[in-house]
C-alpha positions as a printed Julia matrix, in Angstrom:
436×3 Matrix{Float64}:
 221.19  350.15  -11.93
 218.83  352.05   -9.61
 217.13  349.98   -6.86
 213.7   350.34   -8.45
 214.84  348.76  -11.78
 214.86  344.99  -12.28
 216.18  343.48  -15.49
 214.39  340.31  -16.67
 216.26  338.4   -19.35
 214.2   335.88  -21.34
 215.53  333.06  -23.46
 214.24  329.81  -24.93
 217.63  328.11  -24.6
 219.31  328.74  -21.24
 222.25  326.57  -22.26
 223.48  329.4   -24.5
 223.87  331.8   -21.54
 227.56  332.1   -20.49
 228.45  330.85  -17.0
 229.66  334.33  -16.07
 226.12  335.64  -16.51
 224.41  332.67  -14.87
 226.53  333.13  -11.75
 225.19  336.69  -11.27
 221.46  336.16  -11.91
 218.49  334.31  -10.49
 216.91  331.76  -12.81
 213.14  331.34  -13.1
 211.71  328.67  -15.4
 208.38  329.76  -16.86
 206.04  326.98  -17.92
 202.62  327.06  -19.64
 199.71  327.25  -17.27
 197.72  324.05  -17.04
 194.41  324.12  -18.96
 192.33  323.51  -15.81
 194.03  326.39  -13.96
 193.7   328.69  -16.97
 190.01  327.9   -17.34
 189.36  328.44  -13.63
 191.05  331.85  -13.85
 188.86  332.89  -16.79
 185.7   331.69  -14.99
 186.61  333.73  -11.89
 187.17  336.84  -13.99
 183.87  336.43  -15.85
 182.0   335.83  -12.59
 183.61  338.89  -10.96
 182.72  341.08  -13.96
 179.2   339.52  -14.12
 179.56  338.68  -17.82
 177.31  335.88  -19.11
 179.19  333.16  -20.96
 178.82  329.75  -22.61
 180.88  327.05  -20.97
 181.79  325.7   -24.43
 183.59  328.93  -25.33
 186.23  328.62  -22.62
 188.0   325.51  -24.02
 188.39  327.29  -27.38
 190.14  330.24  -25.73
 192.24  327.98  -23.5
 193.52  325.98  -26.48
 194.27  329.13  -28.48
 196.16  330.71  -25.54
 198.51  327.68  -25.31
 199.13  328.15  -21.58
 199.56  331.95  -21.58
 197.24  333.86  -19.24
 198.02  337.17  -20.95
 197.01  335.79  -24.35
 193.9   334.21  -22.85
 192.77  337.56  -21.36
 193.36  339.34  -24.67
 191.32  336.73  -26.55
 188.61  336.89  -23.88
 188.24  340.68  -24.26
 188.03  340.37  -28.04
 185.47  337.55  -27.91
 183.26  339.49  -25.45
 183.34  342.57  -27.67
 182.59  340.44  -30.73
 179.59  338.87  -28.91
 178.06  342.21  -27.82
 178.92  341.83  -24.14
 178.39  338.07  -23.98
 180.86  335.2   -24.46
 179.3   332.72  -26.92
 180.81  329.43  -28.06
 179.87  329.73  -31.73
 181.02  333.33  -32.17
 184.24  332.65  -30.27
 185.05  329.68  -32.52
 184.41  331.77  -35.64
 186.52  334.61  -34.27
 189.5   332.34  -33.64
 189.07  330.45  -36.92
 188.34  327.2   -35.13
 185.47  324.8   -35.54
 183.04  324.57  -32.69
 184.11  321.75  -30.32
 180.68  320.16  -30.57
 180.97  319.9   -34.38
 184.48  318.45  -34.13
 183.37  315.8   -31.61
 180.33  314.96  -33.73
 182.5   314.43  -36.8
 184.99  312.29  -34.85
 182.15  310.21  -33.41
 180.75  309.65  -36.91
 184.17  308.54  -38.22
 184.75  306.12  -35.34
 181.16  304.85  -35.6
 181.43  303.96  -39.33
 178.77  306.58  -40.15
 179.9   307.7   -43.6
 176.82  309.8   -44.34
 176.94  311.76  -41.1
 180.68  312.44  -41.49
 180.28  313.7   -45.07
 177.36  315.89  -44.02
 179.58  317.48  -41.34
 182.19  318.33  -44.0
 179.49  319.81  -46.24
 178.12  321.88  -43.35
 181.57  323.22  -42.51
 182.19  324.15  -46.16
 178.82  325.94  -46.42
 179.59  327.91  -43.25
 182.82  329.14  -44.82
 185.11  327.34  -42.41
 188.69  326.51  -43.28
 188.57  322.78  -44.01
 192.29  322.41  -43.33
 191.8   323.89  -39.84
 188.73  321.67  -39.42
 190.76  318.57  -40.3
 193.53  319.55  -37.88
 191.04  320.06  -35.06
 189.7   316.54  -35.71
 193.24  315.14  -35.85
 194.06  316.73  -32.5
 190.88  315.33  -31.0
 191.62  311.82  -32.3
 195.2   312.1   -31.06
 194.01  312.82  -27.54
 191.44  310.02  -27.82
 194.23  307.66  -28.87
 196.4   308.69  -25.92
 193.57  308.17  -23.43
 192.65  304.84  -25.04
 196.22  303.53  -24.93
 196.9   304.94  -21.43
 193.6   305.37  -19.55
 195.31  306.96  -16.56
 197.1   309.61  -18.62
 196.34  313.29  -17.99
 197.26  315.35  -21.07
 198.13  318.92  -20.11
 195.93  320.42  -22.83
 192.76  318.74  -21.52
 190.57  319.63  -18.61
 189.16  316.9   -16.41
 185.73  317.15  -18.07
 187.16  317.05  -21.59
 189.27  314.02  -20.71
 186.2   312.11  -19.56
 184.34  313.04  -22.75
 187.16  311.72  -24.93
 187.36  308.51  -22.91
 183.68  307.95  -23.6
 184.26  308.71  -27.29
 186.94  306.03  -27.64
 185.31  303.44  -25.39
 183.23  301.55  -28.02
 186.06  301.19  -30.56
 189.4   299.43  -30.51
 192.82  301.03  -30.46
 193.5   299.78  -34.0
 190.38  301.53  -35.32
 191.45  304.86  -33.82
 194.92  304.4   -35.32
 193.43  303.64  -38.74
 191.18  306.73  -38.7
 193.95  308.98  -37.39
 196.39  307.77  -40.06
 193.83  308.39  -42.82
 193.23  311.99  -41.66
 196.96  312.68  -41.22
 197.54  311.64  -44.83
 194.64  313.88  -45.87
 196.17  316.82  -43.96
 199.42  316.47  -45.92
 197.58  316.16  -49.23
 195.18  319.05  -48.56
 198.05  321.54  -48.26
 199.23  320.77  -51.81
 195.98  319.84  -53.54
 193.83  322.32  -55.48
 190.8   320.38  -54.18
 191.31  320.06  -50.41
 187.67  319.18  -49.8
 187.92  316.11  -52.05
 191.03  314.94  -50.22
 189.23  315.26  -46.88
 186.16  313.44  -48.19
 188.27  310.58  -49.59
 190.02  310.18  -46.24
 186.66  310.27  -44.45
 185.23  307.49  -46.64
 188.39  305.41  -46.11
 188.2   305.9   -42.35
 184.51  305.07  -42.06
 184.71  302.09  -44.45
 187.67  300.58  -42.63
 187.57  296.82  -41.97
 186.41  295.7   -38.55
 189.42  293.97  -36.94
 187.37  291.4   -35.02
 185.45  290.25  -38.09
 188.62  290.07  -40.17
 190.34  287.94  -37.55
 187.38  285.55  -37.49
 187.44  285.19  -41.27
 191.17  284.52  -41.32
 190.77  281.98  -38.54
 188.05  280.12  -40.42
 190.11  280.12  -43.64
 193.14  278.81  -41.76
 191.08  276.03  -40.15
 189.7   274.99  -43.54
 193.19  274.92  -45.05
 194.46  272.88  -42.1
 191.7   270.28  -42.55
 192.38  269.98  -46.29
 196.11  269.59  -45.67
 195.57  266.92  -43.0
 193.27  264.97  -45.31
 195.82  265.16  -48.1
 198.57  263.87  -45.8
 196.56  261.09  -44.15
 194.66  259.73  -47.2
 196.53  257.31  -49.55
 196.71  258.26  -53.19
 194.49  255.27  -54.14
 191.47  256.88  -52.49
 191.65  260.16  -54.44
 192.13  258.11  -57.61
 188.95  256.16  -56.9
 187.13  259.39  -56.12
 188.36  260.85  -59.36
 187.13  257.79  -61.26
 183.68  258.12  -59.71
 183.49  261.81  -60.53
 184.78  261.5   -64.09
 182.7   258.78  -65.8
 184.53  258.83  -69.1
 187.02  256.75  -71.02
 190.0   258.15  -69.09
 188.76  257.25  -65.61
 187.88  253.75  -66.78
 191.57  252.79  -67.08
 192.54  253.69  -63.52
 189.39  251.98  -62.24
 190.44  248.72  -63.9
 194.01  249.18  -62.67
 192.94  249.53  -59.08
 190.57  246.55  -59.16
 193.07  244.19  -60.78
 195.69  244.23  -58.03
 193.28  244.49  -55.12
 190.83  241.85  -56.38
 191.53  238.13  -55.67
 192.75  235.7   -58.32
 189.46  233.7   -58.19
 187.4   236.12  -60.34
 190.18  236.26  -62.92
 190.46  232.48  -63.24
 186.82  231.74  -64.16
 186.66  234.5   -66.78
 189.9   233.67  -68.61
 189.72  229.84  -68.98
 186.14  229.7   -70.24
 186.75  231.19  -73.69
 190.36  229.96  -74.15
 190.54  226.23  -73.4
 187.74  224.35  -71.64
 189.34  220.81  -71.39
 192.79  221.66  -69.95
 191.49  224.48  -67.78
 192.72  222.93  -64.51
 196.46  223.41  -65.01
 196.07  226.65  -66.96
 194.33  228.87  -64.39
 196.85  228.29  -61.58
 199.72  229.17  -63.89
 197.95  232.31  -65.09
 196.72  233.27  -61.64
 199.96  232.58  -59.78
 202.15  235.17  -61.51
 199.4   237.82  -61.3
 199.48  238.32  -57.5
 203.27  238.87  -57.32
 203.06  241.55  -60.03
 200.04  243.21  -58.42
 201.37  243.91  -54.89
 203.93  246.5   -56.03
 201.16  248.52  -57.67
 198.87  248.27  -54.66
 201.7   248.93  -52.22
 202.84  252.09  -53.99
 200.36  254.45  -52.29
 200.86  252.79  -48.9
 204.64  252.84  -49.06
 204.77  256.52  -48.1
 206.36  256.88  -44.67
 204.34  258.42  -41.82
 204.3   262.19  -41.88
 203.44  264.74  -39.18
 199.79  265.73  -39.16
 200.87  269.31  -39.64
 203.81  269.45  -42.01
 203.94  273.23  -41.86
 204.41  273.12  -38.08
 207.18  270.56  -38.43
 208.91  272.75  -41.0
 208.74  275.71  -38.64
 210.68  273.65  -36.11
 213.26  272.91  -38.78
 213.63  276.62  -39.54
 213.95  277.47  -35.83
 216.65  274.83  -35.29
 218.68  275.94  -38.33
 218.22  279.59  -37.34
 219.87  278.91  -33.99
 222.85  277.21  -35.59
 223.26  279.35  -38.71
 221.09  282.49  -38.88
 221.9   283.29  -42.5
 220.76  279.86  -43.64
 217.71  280.05  -41.39
 216.73  283.32  -43.05
 216.87  281.56  -46.43
 214.63  278.77  -45.14
 211.91  281.32  -44.4
 211.56  281.56  -48.19
 211.0   277.79  -48.46
 207.66  275.99  -48.1
 207.24  272.23  -47.43
 205.35  270.26  -50.05
 205.17  266.56  -49.12
 207.13  263.55  -47.86
 207.48  260.68  -50.35
 209.86  257.73  -50.18
 211.49  259.2   -47.04
 212.31  262.4   -48.95
 210.91  265.8   -48.0
 210.18  267.95  -51.05
 210.27  271.69  -50.4
 209.52  274.62  -52.7
 211.94  277.54  -52.89
 210.27  280.92  -53.35
 213.49  282.95  -53.24
 216.02  284.03  -55.86
 219.17  282.51  -57.32
 221.21  283.55  -54.29
 218.94  281.5   -52.02
 219.12  278.56  -54.42
 222.91  278.65  -54.39
 223.01  278.69  -50.6
 220.75  275.64  -50.39
 222.82  273.86  -53.04
 225.93  274.1   -50.86
 226.79  270.64  -49.5
 227.4   271.8   -45.92
 224.18  273.82  -45.81
 222.19  270.98  -47.33
 223.51  268.55  -44.72
 222.67  270.95  -41.91
 219.1   271.23  -43.18
 218.86  267.44  -43.63
 219.94  266.86  -40.02
 217.22  269.22  -38.77
 214.65  267.55  -41.03
 215.53  264.1   -39.69
 214.94  265.33  -36.15
 211.78  267.36  -36.75
 209.88  265.78  -39.68
 208.67  262.24  -39.13
 209.52  259.84  -41.92
 211.92  262.17  -43.75
 215.65  261.53  -44.14
 216.5   263.57  -47.24
 215.57  266.98  -48.62
 214.75  267.79  -52.23
 214.61  271.49  -53.1
 212.62  272.55  -56.17
 211.8   275.98  -57.56
 208.36  277.45  -57.12
 207.29  276.81  -60.7
 208.45  273.18  -60.87
 205.64  271.8   -58.71
 202.75  273.64  -60.33
 202.08  270.9   -62.86
 202.34  268.13  -60.28
 199.89  269.83  -57.94
 197.43  270.62  -60.71
 197.45  267.0   -61.92
 196.96  265.5   -58.46
 193.92  263.17  -58.4
 192.28  265.07  -55.57
 192.64  268.36  -57.48
 191.27  266.77  -60.63
 188.31  265.37  -58.68
 187.55  268.84  -57.29
 187.76  270.34  -60.79
 185.26  267.8   -62.1
 182.9   268.29  -59.14
 182.77  272.1   -59.39
 183.3   272.41  -63.18
 186.33  274.64  -62.56
 189.88  275.08  -63.71
 193.27  275.66  -62.11
 194.2   279.33  -62.4
 197.27  279.42  -60.14
 199.09  277.28  -57.6
 200.39  279.1   -54.55
 202.17  277.58  -51.57
 200.54  277.98  -48.21
 202.31  280.5   -45.98
 202.83  279.79  -42.28
 200.66  281.53  -39.7
 201.48  285.22  -39.25
 202.84  285.79  -42.76
 200.98  287.94  -45.27
 200.43  287.22  -48.95
């Protein structure tokens, strides 16, 4: 070709160019111009041409140009002509079909600040002004995305942001947590997908806005869950440390009817001494030969009574936190046999009685069959003997088999009588970290 002609070949995929061509050309990689550099160039041009401009209009042009100076100059000329010789932020945003940056930031601040009314008013204002609500939602999504990036990585410098804009978004995300920004961003992303297919895009955006502004506060939710867990832990410790005779007595005091009277007499008979029984029985039966009779009647009574009184005390000592002990069992079995350990995650400990740990299986028939296997059962029993105090054997029951036993427990019955309630359902307590 003639010396004054230079061929410039452009491609978006240089890997497709044959080596024979690459060996005979010079390669130049063109990259988008950084937003700060592009904005500085536009400011210099406007200052040289002595054209008045709003500083808020430049970011709109910079974002629309996407790193191309040629596109930015074309948009700048059009915006100046549209504004009668002046570059204005509002007219530039309308020209490019974008929402004014101030309105987008105000809406995002209302969403992150739980201000439902202000956020819905911003949507109504945009609809009245004839703005494209889908474009409005996408501008907000982009703003929240950049806020999320700067919140997760404070030292990050996104290419599409100027230094001033980055500082503004850092201030926007400062009072909220990362989880709250994620929640709001996810709600608006779902709305963006639904708005494209829905005949009522405004309703979809308003629903997402209400969801995002009415989101739960993570700190408060954590405090509530912590208090609930502490209350459950105290109830479980009391149930493990208190003998069954005490709940029975409590039940008798709370239920003053014919039924509680029987257990009250049963408890007093074994625990009371033989002296009160002797004077009451011999008086009406036989006054003269009362001396030999009371010892014979009183002597057999104490041997028969101790088994009844010893029944609640005969339970072996159990860990204060049975759930924690069971977690150690699961961890130990998981190290030796992962498949069996995975099954044990569907099992919840119930109680230790007569040196036997009763657990509740929440899984299916496959899990039940695995636990019924002799080798698996022995492996679990070995772990239980090492981790659960007072337990030597394991008894596996299905989830529904223990409902009646739990509902009829004296402590449960006492609570029902105290609060005039009823048992609706019995659910095993899940370990910490698991959801319902």
